[in-house]
C-alpha positions, -999 to +999 in steps of 0.1 A: -309+381+101-285+362+079-256+376+099-270+364+131-275+329+115-240+331+103-225+339+137-249+314+157-238+286+133-200+293+136-201+294+174-224+263+177-200+243+153-170+257+173-184+243+205-189+211+190-153+210+178-140+220+213-160+193+229-149+166+203-112+179+205-112+178+245-125+142+243-097+132+219-068+149+231-077+154+270-104+134+283-094+100+269-058+107+279-069+114+316-092+083+315-064+061+300-039+071+329-066+061+357-058+030+378-073-004+371-107-004+355-116+033+363-108+044+328-129+019+311-157+027+333-151+063+325-153+058+289-185+038+291-202+067+313-187+091+288-201+071+257-235+070+273-236+108+282-221+122+250-237+095+229-271+110+237-260+146+232-238+144+201-261+131+175-282+163+181-253+183+179-238+170+147-274+171+129-281+206+141-246+218+130-252+202+097-287+218+095-276+254+103-248+250+079-270+239+051-297+266+060-267+293+059-254+278+025-292+282+011-300+316+026-267+331+019-263+314-016-253+346-034-232+360-005-194+361-005-180+330+011-211+307+003-187+281-015-169+278+018-201+272+037-210+245+010-178+228+016-183+231+054-215+215+053-201+187+027-175+180+055-201+178+082-219+154+062-187+134+061-185+137+099-220+123+103-215+094+079-183+086+097-201+086+129-230+064+120-208+039+102-175+038+121-180+054+156-214+046+166-212+007+165-183+009+188-196+033+209-231+012+213-211-017+226-185+002+247-210+021+266-224-012+280-191-026+292-181-034+327-151-049+340-172-081+342-186-081+308-162-063+283-148-085+257-112-097+256-104-070+228-120-042+245-087-021+243-084-026+206-119-015+200-114+014+223-080+023+204-099+018+169-126+042+180-099+068+190-083+066+155-116+070+139-124+100+162-091+118+156-099+117+119-136+130+125-120+157+147-096+169+119-128+167+095-150+190+119-121+215+127-119+219+088-155+225+084-153+251+116-123+267+100-142+271+066-172+284+085-152+310+104-135+320+072-168+326+054-180+346+084-153+370+079 
C-alpha cells in the first residue's frame, strides 16, 4: 500500500509541476506574443481556470506528501519526503501571500477596466511564479529520489 501511495504522490506532484512549468515557460510566452489585448484576456481567462483548479492540486500534493512522510517514517528516503513536504508548504504559503492576490485582481481585468500598471503586476506575478516553480521542481525531485 505504501508503494502505491509513493508512486501516486510522485506522479500527482509531477503533473502539477508540468502544468506550472508550462504556464511559466510556454503559455505565458505565447500569450505575451499575441496581438493587442488578446494576451491579457488570455491571462485573465487562465487565471480563472487554473485559479479554480490549482488550490486543490497544491493542497492535495501537500496532503499526499504528508501522509507518505508519516506512513513511511521508518523507510529509507523518509527525510527526503519530509523536506519535499516542507517545500510544498513553502509553495502554498507563497501562493497565498504573493500570487493569489495578484491573480484575484488580474482574472477580472478586461481592456476596459485594467489598471495602468497591469503589465507590472503581471510581470511581478511571473517572477513569483518562477520561484514557486523552482520550489515545486525541487520538491518533485526529492519525491522521485525518495521513491527510488
